C-alpha angles and dihedrals in degrees: 000000000000111000090229089065093058124091111280114251110166121203102254146108115269090227093051107035122203123241116272096252090053089049090056092045091044088225132141111271111217119179119195123209115274092004118131092211137034122255096257094048090053090051094049094038094236131141111263116221132156130218092260090060091068088090089072085073145258131008111325113247117258116241117239089238096055117117116263091231093069115104123217111274112274118260090233091061105049112007116120137141113262120230123202129211112276118255096183090097097052098253111142129191106273134196117272116281140169089299094069116127123214090261092054093050090053092055100259122140112234116216117241124233092253094258094161105129092205088075124089093229134062133198112253120192119242114230122248092245093071103019093104093054093044092048093056091046093048093052092050094047092048089058094047103039125357093202094056099071128042096180119135117209116202112203114195123211112285091238095053096076091220123134122240115270121217125202129189129194117253133176115263099209137037117286114265095017114119122213099194094113099045114200090204090058091053092050090049091052091053091051092050091050089053091050098046127160093013101060097108091043089055091052089052090052090052093057092043099048107024117017096055090058096036106029103204098137134036109244100209099046094040093051090046093052092041090059099039108028107015094152090066092062116094110262090216090054092051092046093051091044091055093047092044092056098047090087088068094051095106092047092060112089091212097046099037091074090062132064114266115232120246102289095200093051092050091049091052091053091047091051091052091050091049097047090047091055092045088057102038108033116358114186142144091294088058090064090051090050091050092051090052089048100049089040091057128104145266101038111227106150121048095172093047091051091049092050092050093049091050090051092048093051092048091049091046091054092049090052092047096243090142090069123087105250097186093105097039122114094241130111117286091238090060092048089054092047095050095047095046091053092048094049091050092046092050092050094050093044096053100040090046088051091056093045099044097039095237129120116264120260095221116070124202112250095037095084136044102190106136123235114264118270131190090251090067089061098038093111096034118059127064114230093267090056097048093083091050089050089056089053091050092050090051091048089052091052091049089050089054089055090048088060090069091050091051091051089053093049101044105030107110092199102079092191090070096046118121112247114252093241090057091054092053090046092054091051093049092046090053090052091050092051094060124099115250100262094052094042091054090053094060100034102037104020093236128143092027088155089079113102110269094003096119091049091050093051092048090049091052093047091049090054091046089051090050089053092055091045091054091047091050093051091045092053094046090054090059120083096206097060113113127219093257091057092052091046089055090052092051090051092052091050092049094048094051090046088050090055089055091049092049091049092053092045094051097047115115132195092281093058094041090054093045128100116291132177105238090229088067086082089074093057092073100055088043090054093049091048094054091046091053089048091052090049094049095045098044104040119083100203142026090250090054090050091060091056095041116132090218092056091047090053090051090051091049091052092050090049093050093049091049091050092052090047094052097042103041105005091246104185102195092084096053096093093050093046092049094048105036114016095089093041094054092046092053093047090051089056112083092211090064093069125083118253115278117251108222092202093055115093110177123201121250094260098040097041115152093329090096092069103045103107088130089068090070090062092051099049115078124205111288092240099042088108091067100046094087099033 
């Protein structure tokens, strides 16, 4: 019998398989260091490819110099379905950039991690505890039977210092549950019927108002897929995108002349679509949908947002988004996608933690994704978006500083808390690291016409106010602090709060219709609360409280928020107005205070605050605003 008709058994070690041409020749496969081909392939003039290279797709082409006796490679050895990079998130193939790996520079085509959410499987990361065992097993199985193992090993560049990352395919949904009739698809259809014929206009508003300041999607590739293959986009993602953008309806010249659909009803449908996808087929688009959902306005569900963020973080960890992909052998478009999602998730997680009063889900030290830099977007934004990208990069840096504040606030072990002076130093160092245009935005309040600039300045002022609040509490806990020291702290608090009041007063329609993090709504009630505290702790009589500068600033902030609400329906002041408008008005009225006791002479630190039981009747519960949402 001809030897070619016998079962192939190449001369090789099972742990180190030979290349496929050597397997067919049954020859020893010897690979020399830094050589692209083995010794025998160079002698025969054939292409040298190993079993693991089958993932690059199809039957490898035969070299013109290969012997005529060689058969086509067996289907069992190399056949596998090819997956393409997902386009459902708006990430298009981009020109090479600083993220190129050696393989990309040499013209190879890296294989994606099968992130297409139309598939029934998803790539789940394998933990570091068993990655070594799984790697050996995967290499052996790939040499024996290509259909046995579906693992995907990501090898970073040798100079990167990163460890290999291993992914394995897992089912998205519960076993036995069909997803043919997707509930999220039906909800999305209802939303689109409500928005007709303005659906495409609403998508255009999203990229104009939101995505430039918070780059979660790629405009060109998303619009291309939206027009040519809309059914391949996640219905939950589309639903949340529509609901997210409705808040900008009145700021669009084309849409403002028409009646806006019921925002609450659309949000309820979008929530149902999202929760359905989270249960049936969670994937990378689910994280994007969650970020659009928790980033939407107005805020009506704190617990729901916290649950969604926890789900998004858990899903991101399972998909390996917390790892730096810049040295991975995957397409550039997928690197961009993974890093954009992680940046957005980190920003929402930390600012929501500060706003909601709960510890952040993402802990420092459990991720190594670098902060965004302008080089990452060098091939992406058009000139009009470049300024918004700078604002986003600055917001990401400020969010990184916020992480240290959150550790100080929520860490139960006081011995590991960061000293207050170190927190202030980190904030000041971040300010000094900014380029001039961005630094002037946050320190002087200039150039607020840039997209996202007003949101960045308010975020900085809120963190500066938090610094003074922490310093004030720290000083009051010490027994050796004199009255002058405390008075200085109160002045610092009042001046920062005054900057916030001035910012709100000076905002025009352009700033009110600009991009805002929804958690910015919590800055205003926090500012009013600290101003009322300053007034109550520094004034020595009810009459003095009425004339207090702190109370006047609180009243000015309430008036500005009410004016913006009445003129342009600006929703970010609703929480503050609901919680504090009535309180401030009553405190500004002298008749609301108890009669002064002439014989009572309070000390400087305990002035007037000892007789303020009436305040308890004025202050509602902090979360009363959300009981009827």
